[in-house]
C-alpha angles and dihedrals in degrees: 000000000000089000093052091047091049093048091048086052093052091048090050092050091049091050089048092049092053092045090051089053094045114114138186123228103212100164135043092259096039136255096331098025090247101104092252124135123190093202119120137194092050125152123255094187131048141158139165092292100027131074094337105128092183147330121220119203107221125218092230141015131256141155100214120118112249123234128215139205125175108317094342130091120193125203139157129233144170108243109188098313095330122108102221140189112214129196115203126182128234089251093060106262132120108245097183145337132202131196111232101176145335132238115078123199119200111210133214097342106287101001097103148279142246092298090079101114118083124232124236132212139187094196093263102054135020126210126203132190128185132202092258090062097258111146129181141172124214134174112250086255089062102258113143115239102173144333138193143173112237090200092057092048101038106021139272118314113243100193129121103229102024129268100294094171114126116222122238115244111205131156096338097318136104118214120199131185107207097192110167136100149155103301099228099033111103091192093057108101135170129249136226113209134187119197134187103252091209097062108002092245118148118258096177143331131201133191113243107215123210139166090206117128141203116359090352091078084074126080128188093180126106128239119248136205120234109209117160134128095354094310113116131169143135120262120206123190130200148062090069096305145083112211135189117215131197111241097224097063109351097249116157117264098179142340135203119202135170087080083129099041111233096216091063100022116189111205093202100050098119115161122245104157113079124225124256120229113206132165106295097356149058119213110213122198122194125186146270109349094351126117136252116246124201114206137189112242099223101070127129130212122344107354097173094113099028111118091195091059095052117077100178144317139221125211097226128060135193106247096206114356115081123235127262133205126200132161096348096314129107115212123201119191108200124216089252095052100261114139124211124195119199138178107260093218102040107017091235109163114237095178145339107202139169118247111168118344102227138096114297113200096157126084119241120258128205123214135155099350095316141092118225112210116189120205123202093246092060099263112135114197117204115206126187111234121243143079093294120068113241120170104205101181147337116217123195122213096178090222131096114252136181098169123099118239120273115212119199139146095353096313135105109214117204119190111201122180089263109032149014110240124198113207116189141137 
């Protein structure tokens, strides 16, 4: 009897330990919008007959990162011509789906479609946006709460591939950066908008001024929230500037320009990679052959030329994947699959190594001592963290993917254009 009781106790402790480690993934870059998962005991290798819990064929395609809360996974898809929010369960079944809008637009051949913005959830509701500006809120059980069209409310989008920016959900508010505009119109400026997440009503909007021209008036990046040591503000990224906004009314706190250097101005340097907000710094990617800038968060006014506001810079930027910081190291996954590892405080380069030479459209995710780097052809490279480069595994899905991994409750969820995969031990 004692042995049975002791065994039961061990099982209970094991279950409790796993539950304590379980984590939701409510935003496209995780619990803190930084690509970091606190989960452990995750697989680094998988195949058709190893560590694949299930694979769910989806009714439509999409490139947006899914989010997860409890036993539900939320993702967007284009089903026929319908822009759809889908709720799947952790055992690989579709629980419900809701049409948010119609009118898909495929972009640049195989690069994606209008299901490019990731949803967000707080465990009670889920919010979805699509590249045509359709936004909707549902309960996690699939009941519609409200919907709106950003183009009807704030004006027609003038952007080549749709507005793929994912809004920030924070403390009952949704923050949007609407950075688009007629390419040769100097009077065409972007907007920053804050909505009440409960009902979609506007709390505030602010014009976002820029002297950017041509395609640089467009941004495909997402806004981020800086929230460390009592300092909290919204960061928007695009149209040649990164700008910090006050949360009460959206007014500008500081801005940094020259991200597209005027002396050698590139008229096609639109931003895709989003910034990373870490304690005491903001890592600012640019595009193409531009640099990475690392800024202090406590600036005021125009900090473009302020030496005090700039911590360090790096000559090479990720063109699409967003940066990641873990344990004092900054990781930059380039569009071609090269991975750079830099010192967080100084910018010293520890390595710049090749992983898988293919397009990388997904942002890196950290979990359990490893980085997961997802290539467009379905190869996921797993790299051990640290100052020395160590490629642990490369796993092949055999399906095209643009979404970043979602890690929740002991599972790595991978959303390809065709399927939702659940990877777990």
